C-alpha atoms as one frame of an Amber mdcrd trajectory, in Angstrom:
protein
 -17.758  42.208  -0.025 -17.713  38.186   0.839 -14.246  36.480   0.113 -16.648
  34.352  -2.212 -17.515  37.244  -4.566 -13.769  38.311  -4.411 -12.842  34.695
  -5.583 -15.571  35.365  -7.989 -14.227  38.272  -9.617 -10.999  37.209  -9.254
 -11.682  34.066 -11.704 -13.881  36.100 -13.844 -11.016  38.234 -15.023  -9.259
  34.823 -15.328 -12.145  33.803 -17.608 -13.824  31.319 -14.933 -17.493  31.870
 -14.557 -18.393  30.173 -11.001 -21.959  29.072  -9.506 -22.944  27.517  -6.755
 -25.744  25.451  -5.462 -26.159  23.293  -2.924 -22.689  22.789  -1.806 -21.170
  22.260  -5.212 -19.202  24.946  -7.203 -19.781  24.841 -11.249 -16.542  25.991
 -13.360 -16.802  26.983 -16.441 -14.090  28.511 -18.532 -13.509  29.228 -22.046
 -12.052  25.714 -22.771 -12.936  23.824 -20.021 -15.604  22.940 -17.257 -15.136
  20.934 -14.078 -17.412  20.922 -10.709 -16.413  20.982  -7.088 -18.136  19.614
  -3.878 -16.853  21.782  -1.112 -19.245  22.122   2.440 -20.251  25.401   3.018
 -17.018  26.257   5.415 -14.215  25.244   3.863 -12.783  27.916   1.097 -12.645
  27.574  -2.267  -8.824  28.053  -3.296  -8.238  30.210  -6.342  -4.614  28.486
  -7.317  -6.352  25.121  -6.736  -9.398  26.310  -8.839  -6.486  27.597 -11.803
  -5.339  23.667 -12.254  -8.362  22.042 -11.998  -9.182  24.340 -15.059  -6.268
  23.490 -16.568  -6.445  20.099 -16.024  -9.883  20.041 -17.653  -8.671  21.858
 -20.875  -5.179  19.541 -21.485  -5.212  18.545 -24.978  -2.848  17.739 -27.921
  -2.566  19.639 -30.883  -4.160  17.738 -34.385  -5.781  15.143 -31.803  -9.180
  14.336 -31.522  -8.378  13.245 -27.986  -9.886  15.772 -25.372 -10.975  15.642
 -22.153 -14.709  14.042 -21.389 -15.583  15.387 -17.869 -13.824  16.975 -14.716
 -14.303  17.253 -11.386 -12.985  17.527  -7.667 -14.123  15.841  -4.356 -14.021
  18.172  -0.489 -10.334  17.271  -0.217  -9.989  19.904  -3.073  -6.469  21.713
  -2.755  -3.682  23.059  -5.014  -0.455  19.920  -6.178   2.455  20.699  -7.796
   0.615  21.121 -11.303  -2.669  19.516 -11.003  -5.106  19.476  -7.661  -5.181
  17.003  -5.115  -8.841  15.861  -5.075  -9.229  16.171  -8.620 -11.005  13.353
 -11.136 -10.604  13.671 -15.074 -11.806  11.575 -17.562 -10.231  11.286 -21.055
 -10.686   9.390 -24.040  -9.611   5.954 -23.993  -6.389   6.978 -25.995  -5.329
   9.711 -23.919  -3.276  10.287 -20.602  -1.808  12.773 -18.671   1.724  11.731
 -16.963   1.718  15.059 -15.020  -1.695  14.495 -13.322  -0.271  11.536 -12.074
   2.992  12.756 -11.173   5.271  10.466  -9.177   3.774   9.084  -5.840   1.932
   6.888  -8.768  -0.275   4.415  -6.909   0.042   5.784  -3.320  -2.878   4.160
  -1.518  -4.002   3.011   1.755  -4.665  -0.999   3.101  -6.938  -1.266   6.699
  -6.070  -4.379   8.779  -7.946  -5.514  11.429  -6.150  -7.261  14.284  -8.573
  -9.280  16.499  -7.021  -7.735  19.549  -8.709  -4.732  21.795  -7.457  -1.914
  23.034  -6.886  -2.998  26.411  -4.675  -5.569  25.266  -2.556  -3.442  22.828
  -2.560  -0.837  25.862  -0.709  -3.094  28.254   2.037  -3.578  26.107   2.763
  -0.136  24.598   6.300   0.532  25.369   7.163  -3.097  23.988   4.769  -2.238
  21.120   6.366   1.155  20.433   9.633   0.162  20.500   9.090  -2.697  18.221
   7.531  -0.516  15.623  10.019   2.001  15.678  12.471  -0.619  15.185  11.374
  -2.178  12.036   9.837   0.586  10.693  12.107   3.351  11.382  15.638   2.347
  11.882  16.113  -0.504   9.267  14.703  -4.171  11.518  13.049  -5.330   8.514
  13.948  -8.389   6.377  12.572  -8.402   2.668  14.585  -9.964   0.111  13.193
 -10.207  -3.579  14.474 -12.252  -6.463  14.826 -10.606  -9.609  12.674 -13.610
 -11.034   9.911 -12.459  -8.694  10.022  -8.664  -9.440   9.885  -9.945 -12.842
   6.946 -11.924 -12.077   5.102  -9.058 -10.623   5.829  -6.450 -13.195   4.793
  -8.992 -16.437   2.921 -11.498 -14.788   0.945 -10.189 -11.890   0.752 -10.501
  -7.765  -0.071 -13.935  -7.789   2.698 -14.940  -9.953   5.103 -12.843  -7.246
   3.442 -14.613  -4.420   4.612 -18.348  -6.270   7.844 -16.584  -7.246   9.230
 -14.769  -3.787  12.245 -16.455  -1.888  10.847 -18.427   1.242  13.003 -15.902
   3.559  13.528 -13.208   5.876   9.789 -12.043   6.159   8.252 -14.048   3.472
   9.309 -16.993   5.690   6.591 -16.223   8.193   4.079 -14.699   5.639   0.992
 -17.195   4.894   0.777 -17.422   0.545  -2.897 -18.332   0.988  -3.362 -15.317
   2.961  -1.714 -12.887   0.839  -3.451 -14.954  -2.593  -6.909 -14.683  -0.716
  -6.316 -10.801   0.012  -6.068 -10.045  -3.622  -9.579  -9.749  -4.156  -9.891
  -6.982  -1.517  -7.068  -4.818  -4.027  -9.537  -2.139  -5.478  -8.028  -1.751
  -9.092  -4.825  -4.464  -9.225  -5.820  -6.629 -11.297  -6.437  -3.597 -13.832
  -3.037  -2.569 -14.246  -1.797  -3.132 -17.502   2.023  -3.696 -16.882   5.174
  -4.587 -18.710   9.173  -5.552 -16.708  10.909  -3.646 -19.847   9.767   0.126
 -18.006  10.969  -0.722 -14.542  14.384  -0.016 -12.642  17.259  -2.163 -13.872
  18.312  -3.468 -10.600  15.065  -4.575  -9.879  14.614  -6.872 -12.720  18.249
  -8.112 -13.097  19.271 -11.988 -12.723  20.004 -11.483  -8.709  19.035 -14.132
  -6.521  18.407 -11.809  -3.904  17.687  -8.054  -3.826  17.290  -5.757  -1.000
  15.186  -2.772  -2.299  15.942  -0.045   0.525  12.174   1.124  -0.677  10.759
  -1.789  -0.364   8.915  -1.946   3.101   8.924   1.745   4.054   6.592   4.616
   4.718   7.650   7.754   2.828   7.378  10.859   4.091   4.831  13.778   4.075
   0.935  12.459   4.601   2.053   8.713   4.829   1.429   6.532   8.041   1.017
   3.677   9.559  -1.401   3.864  12.047  -2.878   2.156  14.695  -6.171   2.862
  15.102  -9.497   1.672  17.452 -13.429   1.117  15.964 -15.365   3.372  16.901
 -18.216   3.623  15.437 -20.192   0.813  13.375 -22.779   2.119  10.868 -23.050
  -1.263   9.109 -22.932  -3.718  11.097 -23.441  -6.548   8.774 -20.777  -5.671
   6.711 -18.519  -4.726   9.654 -19.545  -8.284  10.850 -18.395  -9.412   7.399
 -15.408  -7.923   7.649 -14.040  -8.513  11.121 -14.419  -5.378  12.441 -15.734
  -4.970  15.919 -15.907  -2.038  18.132 -12.944  -1.367  20.558 -10.955  -3.838
  18.205  -7.316  -2.069  16.956  -7.213  -1.857  13.249  -4.207  -1.092  11.472
  -4.629   1.617   8.231  -1.717   1.860   5.844  -0.813   4.671   3.680   2.067
   4.876   1.313   2.766   4.433  -2.152   4.988   3.229  -5.262   8.268   5.180
  -3.438  11.401   5.420  -5.931   9.839   3.098  -8.515   7.570   5.904  -8.789
   9.546   8.689  -9.021  11.312   6.811 -11.603   9.014   5.817 -13.870   6.918
   9.273 -12.650   9.561  11.527 -14.117  10.921   9.825 -17.076   7.007   9.794
 -17.934   6.848  13.499 -17.555   9.622  14.419 -19.458   9.077  11.744 -22.615
   5.337  13.604 -22.311   7.029  17.224 -22.691   9.585  15.860 -25.448   6.962
  14.299 -27.977   5.228  17.477 -27.821   4.278  18.129 -31.200   6.981  19.718
 -32.985   6.390  23.849 -33.644   3.525  23.734 -31.298   3.024  26.151 -28.278
   3.654  24.680 -25.198   1.104  24.413 -22.549   1.071  27.063 -19.480   0.493
  24.742 -17.103   2.742  22.346 -17.528   0.331  19.662 -18.241   1.256  17.612
 -21.469  -0.700  14.452 -22.928   0.476  11.504 -24.610  -2.145   9.935 -27.032
  -1.987   6.614 -28.711   0.643   3.769 -28.567   2.632   6.601 -26.482  -0.658
   6.632 -23.928  -0.816   2.319 -24.148   3.274   2.312 -23.177   2.750   5.299
 -20.395  -0.155   2.524 -18.727   2.338  -0.195 -18.733   5.012   2.204 -16.935
   2.577   3.197 -14.610   1.108  -0.162 -14.277   4.558  -1.512 -12.853   4.897
   1.485 -10.215   1.270   0.839  -9.417   2.262  -3.196  -8.443   5.240  -2.061
  -6.674   3.074   0.159  -4.528   0.320  -3.022  -3.753   4.119  -4.826  -3.011
   5.211  -2.219  -0.942   1.829  -2.133   0.963   1.840  -5.460   1.448   5.542
  -5.960   3.287   4.337  -2.938   5.404   1.426  -5.218   5.999   3.306  -8.101
   6.740   5.899  -6.124   9.332   2.631  -5.000  11.068   1.534  -8.769  11.459
   5.221  -9.744  12.714   4.940  -7.448  15.451   1.619  -8.406  16.190   3.038
 -12.064  16.527   6.050 -10.969  18.688   4.327  -8.459  20.977   0.264  -9.601
  21.238   1.392 -13.300  20.287  -1.480 -12.780  17.706  -1.631 -13.813  14.332
  -5.437 -13.663  13.370  -5.342 -10.527  11.424  -7.495  -9.451   8.430  -7.307
  -7.212   5.367  -9.966  -5.346   4.748  -9.545  -3.504   1.920  -6.160  -2.070
  -0.487  -7.236   1.244  -2.561  -5.424   3.279  -4.760  -4.870   6.900  -5.352
  -3.149   8.663  -8.086  -3.207   6.580 -11.093  -5.120   6.025 -14.455  -7.714
   3.192 -14.766  -9.443   2.759 -17.498 -13.506   2.699 -16.617 -16.640   2.948
 -18.854 -14.848   3.044 -22.097 -12.768   6.404 -20.715  -9.168   6.953 -18.655
 -10.159   8.329 -15.107  -7.145  10.028 -13.809  -7.701  10.200 -10.245  -5.231
  13.207  -8.438  -5.446  12.183  -4.718  -9.201  10.522  -4.724 -10.221   7.139
  -4.632 -11.914   5.083  -6.780 -15.591   4.472  -5.172 -17.110   2.639  -7.757
 -20.574   0.775  -6.593 -19.979  -2.148  -4.530 -16.018  -1.305  -3.622 -15.012
  -0.104  -0.564 -12.838   3.009  -0.052 -10.711   4.405   3.198 -10.791   8.038
   3.794  -8.576   9.001   6.831  -8.630  12.393   8.644  -6.047  13.651  10.534
  -3.441  12.188  13.785  -6.158  13.954  15.735  -9.663  13.180  13.723 -11.416
   9.825  12.984 -10.994   8.541   9.520 -13.903   5.962   8.069 -14.299   3.172
   6.079 -16.952   3.629   2.984 -18.727   1.537   0.634 -18.987   3.319  -2.789
 -22.047   4.165  -4.841 -20.949   4.512  -7.932 -22.140   8.066  -8.592 -21.699
   8.971 -12.367 -21.876  12.517 -11.853 -18.590  12.487  -9.665 -16.995   9.506
 -11.549 -17.632   6.950  -9.456 -14.886   8.610  -6.595 -14.677   9.545  -3.335
 -12.119  11.602  -1.558  -8.771  10.372  -0.473  -8.769  12.244   2.877  -9.899
  15.571   4.600  -7.890  17.484   3.000  -5.142  19.981   4.182  -6.056  23.308
   4.871  -2.354  24.621   6.069   0.813  23.904   3.699   3.701  22.370   5.669
   5.704  25.386   5.094   3.074  27.115   7.035   2.999  25.012   9.535   6.659
  25.067  10.237   6.099  28.951  10.774   2.715  28.607  13.204   4.507  25.795
  15.513   1.414  24.782  16.673   2.085  23.817  20.647   1.565  19.931  19.555
   2.371  18.697  23.444  -0.753  20.276  25.250  -2.984  19.635  22.365  -2.342
  16.501  21.378  -5.036  13.381  21.866  -2.477  11.041  19.884   0.580   9.459
  19.899   3.131   9.797  16.889   6.454   8.000  16.497   8.878   9.212  14.462
  12.422  10.633  13.745  11.728  13.866  12.865  10.112  16.137  15.452   9.305
  18.824  12.712   6.890  15.714  11.264   4.348  16.180  13.813   4.064  19.946
  13.294   3.499  19.738   9.752   1.129  17.235   9.740  -0.383  18.331  13.478
  -4.257  17.968  13.105  -4.458  22.030  12.936  -2.850  21.099   9.296  -6.124
  19.909   7.995 -10.032  20.313   7.757 -12.146  18.595   9.686 -13.390  15.347
   8.280 -16.988  15.326   9.327 -18.089  17.612   6.821 -15.760  15.911   4.037
 -17.952  12.509   4.851 -21.213  14.645   5.097 -21.122  15.829   1.898 -19.960
  12.930  -0.203 -22.886  10.956   1.620 -25.286  13.660   0.695 -24.261  13.748
  -2.768 -24.745   9.435  -3.016 -21.070   9.043  -4.096 -20.488   6.778  -0.443
 -22.236   5.284   2.695 -19.994   4.928   5.826 -19.217   1.565   6.824 -17.293
   2.163  10.067 -15.690   5.304  12.116 -11.827   4.575  13.283  -9.975   6.883
  15.842  -6.545   7.339  16.083  -4.708   5.759  19.020  -0.861   5.202  17.517
   0.403   6.614  14.314   4.211   5.879  12.846   5.589   8.387  10.978   9.495
   8.837   8.947
């Protein structure tokens, strides 16, 4: 019996019927249905399926609010409560905080540099030392006032740029460039926010706050990676965006750090606490909020989402500082900044994207592979069958704990360089731990979800 036949039987015993047609799994349960896009060579994981069906079945007793549609992209794999690569649309008065979790607005930013690989390679030892100092040894200088944080949370990103003190890293940052880059930040202007949900330490009256999380990469699959533009698929778009083959681009993957944990954990607890008294609690651990509480959650989530944007801004400015000091270049341009792990209100629905990226018509998106595989810049096509979304990466195929047990021979197999203070990070995040990105891209292009603009190959990765 094939593995898929065994999986179908196992899921059928749990009340889930599985059909398969041309790369798409159609899942039907007693209370929910969903579809999963998965290349034929990729296994459909039972735990991820159960989590997706639980996600799609969330409801609040006595409420008319409900899930409207659920699907998953090819980086589909199990998460802590909700699966990674899942997109679930609910009515506009309902949110599921556990589905987003604590890594709110984990996302990616792409910069061009105006530097060729040969130019960067000629300064590699100096470049590495500077990156280690800034990103891994606390060499950053990022002063922010409480007034600037309040401006960010209560008004928005442009108000923060106007209010931030012109000291430390901000003394070299161009306010005009930062403002111009806001237009390329997907979803940023759509987040509601209110400083009352922020950590008090950030919105105090202090003139100088040195937040230890701001300008930090984070652990796990987060990174700052210098990549080489390997192939251009859309030359007109690449020219407009400043991408040239053989040039260095920098991809930044990070999120809301401690602020996301503060907001996410509080609201996951709140959702459980607000569950209707006497009603049976969901076995999945996924609790929904409706009405005014849902609106309040979106404001709180927006605080963390705006902070995540700021964190990636700081990381990008640290990259620019490195380029100026080592390569004497200040010609970088931001291509796009994209969110994951957020709720966005689209077409009258709340779209929960857990490890998935907006791929609305003409929006740019980033799909990284691994430290040993390609990454892609793509354009969304706004496919409604897949809730105008695409994958946020290739997706893990082997869990971190299993990678530590395997201990792959990294030094012999590596074609990439990784700067990290933790050698186990190279093992946990080795290319073998991830699915190949090629089929992930191809399957989504075949479904009319995205089209490729450019491909990048990894050169130098920084991981905390």
